[in-house]
C-alpha positions in Angstrom: 75.6 345.4 72.4 75.8 342.4 74.7 72.1 342.8 75.6 71.3 343.0 71.7 73.2 339.8 71.1 71.5 338.0 73.9 68.0 339.2 72.7 68.7 338.1 69.0 70.0 334.7 70.1 66.8 334.3 72.3 64.5 335.2 69.2 66.5 332.7 67.0 66.1 329.9 69.5 62.3 330.5 70.0 62.0 330.8 66.2 63.4 327.4 65.8 61.0 325.6 68.2 57.9 325.5 66.0 60.1 324.1 63.2 61.4 321.1 65.3 58.1 320.5 67.3 55.4 321.3 64.8 56.9 321.5 61.3 59.0 318.5 61.4 58.3 314.7 62.0 61.2 313.8 64.2 61.2 310.4 62.6 62.3 312.2 59.5 64.3 315.1 60.9 66.0 313.0 63.7 68.3 310.1 63.3 68.0 306.7 65.0 71.3 305.1 65.6 71.7 302.0 63.3 68.8 303.0 60.9 71.1 304.2 58.2 68.6 304.0 55.3 66.0 305.8 57.6 63.2 303.3 56.9 62.3 302.8 60.5 64.4 299.7 61.4 67.9 299.0 62.3 69.3 295.7 60.8 71.8 294.2 58.3 70.4 296.1 55.3 71.6 299.4 56.7 75.2 298.1 56.2 74.6 298.7 52.4 74.0 302.4 53.1 77.3 302.6 55.1 79.1 301.3 52.0 77.5 303.9 49.7 78.2 306.9 51.9 81.6 305.6 53.3 84.1 308.4 54.1 81.4 311.1 53.9 81.7 313.7 56.6 79.4 316.2 58.2 78.2 318.0 61.4 78.6 315.7 64.3 75.7 315.3 66.7 75.3 317.0 69.9 73.9 313.8 71.4 76.1 311.2 70.1 74.8 308.4 72.2 73.8 305.3 70.4 70.8 304.0 72.4 67.6 303.4 70.4 66.0 306.9 70.4 65.5 309.9 68.3 68.6 312.2 68.1 68.3 315.7 66.6 70.9 316.0 63.8 71.7 318.7 61.3 71.5 317.7 57.6 74.8 316.8 55.8 75.8 317.4 52.2 74.6 314.3 50.3 71.7 311.9 50.3 70.8 308.3 49.2 69.4 307.7 45.7 66.8 305.4 46.6 64.7 307.3 49.2 66.6 310.7 49.4 67.5 310.0 53.1 70.3 312.3 54.2 73.7 310.9 54.8 73.6 311.9 58.5 71.3 308.8 59.1 74.4 306.6 58.2 76.5 308.3 60.9 75.2 305.9 63.7 77.8 306.9 66.3 77.3 310.7 65.6 81.0 311.7 65.4 80.6 313.4 62.0 82.4 310.6 60.0 80.9 307.6 58.2 83.3 304.6 58.7 83.5 301.1 60.1 82.6 302.2 63.6 79.1 303.0 62.5 78.4 299.4 62.1 78.3 298.6 65.8 75.0 300.4 66.7 73.3 298.3 63.9 74.2 295.2 65.8 73.4 296.7 69.2 69.9 298.0 68.0 69.2 295.0 65.7 65.6 294.7 64.7 64.5 297.8 66.8 61.8 299.8 65.0 60.3 303.4 65.1 57.3 305.1 63.5 58.6 305.1 59.9 58.8 301.3 59.6 55.8 300.1 57.7 56.7 296.3 57.6 57.7 296.3 53.9 60.1 293.6 53.0 63.6 294.8 52.4 64.8 291.9 50.4 63.8 289.5 47.6 63.2 285.7 47.3 63.8 284.8 43.7 64.8 281.4 42.9 68.1 281.0 41.1 71.8 280.5 41.4 73.2 284.1 42.0 73.5 283.3 45.8 73.7 279.6 47.0 74.1 277.8 50.3 75.6 274.3 49.9 76.1 271.7 52.6 79.2 269.6 52.5 77.4 266.2 52.8 74.1 264.5 51.8 73.6 262.8 55.2 74.5 263.6 58.9 74.6 261.6 62.1 74.7 262.8 65.7 77.8 264.8 66.5 78.9 265.5 63.0 79.7 269.0 61.8 77.9 270.4 58.9 79.7 273.0 56.8 77.6 275.5 54.9 79.3 277.2 52.0 77.7 280.4 50.7 78.7 281.3 47.1 78.0 284.0 44.6 77.6 283.3 40.9 78.6 280.4 38.6 81.1 280.2 35.8 78.2 280.3 33.4 76.4 283.2 35.1 78.9 285.4 37.2 77.7 288.1 39.5 78.3 291.7 38.2 78.2 295.2 39.4 77.6 294.2 43.1 78.7 296.8 45.6 76.9 295.5 48.7 74.7 292.4 49.6 72.5 291.7 52.6 70.7 288.3 53.1 69.7 285.9 55.8 70.2 282.0 56.1 67.6 280.1 57.9 68.6 276.7 59.6 66.2 274.0 60.3 66.2 273.4 64.1 63.2 271.3 64.5 65.1 268.1 65.0 68.4 269.4 66.1 70.2 272.0 68.0 73.2 273.8 66.5 76.5 275.4 67.3 77.3 278.3 65.0 81.1 278.6 64.9 82.5 282.0 64.1 81.7 282.8 60.5 84.6 282.5 58.1 84.5 285.2 55.5 86.2 284.3 52.1 87.9 287.3 50.4 88.9 285.8 47.1 85.8 287.3 45.2 84.6 290.1 47.6 87.9 291.3 49.0 90.4 292.5 50.0 89.1 292.7 53.7 90.5 296.3 54.0 87.9 297.5 51.4 84.9 295.7 53.2 82.3 296.4 55.7 81.3 292.9 57.3 78.2 292.1 59.3 76.8 288.9 60.8 74.1 288.6 63.5 72.6 285.4 65.1 70.2 285.5 68.0 70.0 281.9 69.3 66.8 281.1 71.1 65.1 284.0 69.4 65.5 283.3 65.7 66.7 280.4 63.5 67.8 283.0 60.9 71.5 284.2 60.7 71.8 287.6 59.1 74.8 288.7 56.9 75.8 291.8 55.1 78.8 293.0 53.3 79.5 296.3 51.5 82.4 297.5 49.4 83.7 300.8 50.6 85.9 301.9 47.6 83.2 302.1 45.0 84.7 299.1 43.0 82.0 296.5 42.5 82.2 292.7 42.8 82.4 290.8 39.4 82.9 287.1 39.2 81.9 283.9 41.2 83.1 282.0 44.1 82.6 281.3 47.8 81.9 284.4 50.2 81.7 282.7 53.6 81.4 279.5 55.5 79.5 278.4 58.6 79.9 275.3 60.8 77.0 273.7 62.4 77.3 270.9 64.8 74.4 268.4 64.6 73.1 267.2 68.0 70.2 265.0 68.8 68.1 266.8 71.3 66.7 263.4 72.7 63.2 264.6 73.0 62.3 263.7 69.3 62.4 260.0 68.1 61.3 259.1 64.7 61.2 255.9 62.8 62.5 257.5 59.7 65.4 259.8 58.9 64.5 263.5 58.9 65.3 266.3 56.4 67.7 269.0 57.3 67.1 272.2 55.3 69.1 275.3 54.8 67.3 278.3 53.3 68.4 281.7 52.0 65.9 284.4 52.2 65.4 288.2 52.0 68.2 289.0 49.6 69.1 292.5 48.6 72.0 293.2 46.3 72.8 296.7 45.1 75.1 298.4 42.6 76.8 301.8 43.1 73.7 303.6 42.1 71.7 301.7 44.8 69.8 299.9 42.1 68.3 296.4 43.2 70.0 293.8 41.2 67.3 291.3 42.0 69.9 288.7 43.2 68.4 285.2 43.2 69.1 282.5 45.7 68.9 278.8 46.3 69.4 276.8 49.7 70.2 273.0 50.1 69.0 270.0 51.9 70.5 266.9 53.5 69.1 264.0 55.6 69.6 263.6 59.5 70.3 260.0 60.4 69.7 260.4 64.1 67.2 257.6 64.7 69.8 254.7 64.6 72.9 256.5 65.6 72.3 257.4 69.2 70.7 255.7 72.2 70.0 257.0 75.7 71.9 255.7 78.7 68.8 254.3 80.1 68.5 251.9 77.2 71.7 250.0 78.3 71.0 250.4 82.1 73.7 253.1 82.4 73.2 256.4 84.2 74.9 259.7 85.3 75.3 260.3 89.0 74.3 262.7 90.5 71.7 264.1 88.2 71.1 267.0 89.0 74.8 267.6 89.5 77.1 270.1 91.0 80.9 270.0 90.9 81.4 266.4 89.6 79.6 263.7 87.8 80.3 260.0 87.3 79.1 257.7 84.6 77.9 254.3 85.9 77.3 251.3 83.8 80.0 251.8 81.1 83.6 250.9 81.8 85.9 253.9 81.5 88.2 252.1 79.1 85.3 251.6 76.8 84.5 255.3 76.5 86.4 256.9 73.6 85.1 260.3 74.0 82.7 262.3 76.3 81.2 265.6 75.0 78.9 267.8 77.0 76.9 270.6 75.2 74.9 273.4 76.7 71.2 274.2 75.9 72.3 276.1 72.7 74.5 273.3 71.4 77.8 274.8 72.4 80.6 272.4 73.3 81.4 273.2 76.9 83.3 270.1 78.1 85.2 267.4 76.4 87.1 264.4 77.8 89.0 261.5 76.2 89.5 257.9 77.0 90.3 256.6 80.4 88.0 257.9 83.0 84.3 258.0 84.0 84.4 261.1 86.2 84.2 264.6 84.9 84.9 267.8 86.9 82.0 270.2 86.2 82.4 273.0 88.8 83.1 275.7 86.1 79.8 275.0 84.4 76.9 277.4 85.0 73.6 276.0 86.2 71.3 274.9 83.5 70.4 272.2 81.1 73.1 270.0 79.3 73.3 267.1 76.9 76.1 264.6 77.4 77.2 262.5 74.5 79.4 259.3 74.9 81.1 257.6 72.1 82.1 254.0 72.5 83.3 251.2 70.4 79.8 249.6 70.9 77.6 252.7 70.1 76.9 256.3 70.9 74.8 257.3 73.8 73.2 260.6 75.1 71.8 261.8 78.3 70.2 265.1 79.4 71.7 266.3 82.7 71.1 269.4 84.8 73.4 271.4 86.9 71.4 272.8 89.8 71.7 276.3 91.4 
């Protein structure tokens, strides 16, 4: 009897090989961690599928690793309405449950692609006021913080039947660098937080776009209007560009996809905002007033020469990505910099007589 069992198992295994190797395209049969909608790419749009299939269960994967490669997986009961992709694709971590933990491989494998991706845009760019990004001021100078408020709907035209939303915000960095503070999600309209999957992704130095998504997990849609998130951006003159006229600073919303509980594209419209950068008259370089930073390149300490310590109200140092890494108040012209890693920095000095900036470099 044992020999018969072994023989039958062996036949069954060999019988399955042609099915996997010859009869199935692994891009369809297999799952790729993070590609919940099985369109060939992992990104923020996949969060919408997590919301639709949330709490579904099925057979866990034998290979439950989350690296970007094809993983064989048995079909579950249930599939997505738009493309008939099986729910197993939304089980990013392969544990047999679709929950909040499946969102992490989407971030880890963000923008990775496989053979199914054909380059088709996943969102819309329709002008209108369903989704708006608004700046808190009309004009900005060096060192000021711009607050971007993203809102859904208006009192006259509230948003309706929205179960999930994915979009990107593109920030103009031609004239400035920026610091993206942690995104603050507002839950008055889309909450409570316990019923939401939230996603944001920014890759500084790779893209000017910040990618967002949220999905309701309880099947109850969003209806109404109001803010959904805020972002803070610190305006920093990069010193390499000098213009005779103020420059525009533009915020764009792009590639918007909002769906209802049936996965229907709601054709959510969008509108960005624009302000003016007043950088040309607000900041001078230290060389223009015969001041300098010593030494430059520096190591563990720098000293500002040519400006009296009592005249300096604030000294801020930002790294190459615009992040504030050192700040010092009034009363000293010497800064301790031993904790800073090697690289390019920009020093900003605020005085009663004007604001000054200087590029500085910490050597290896």
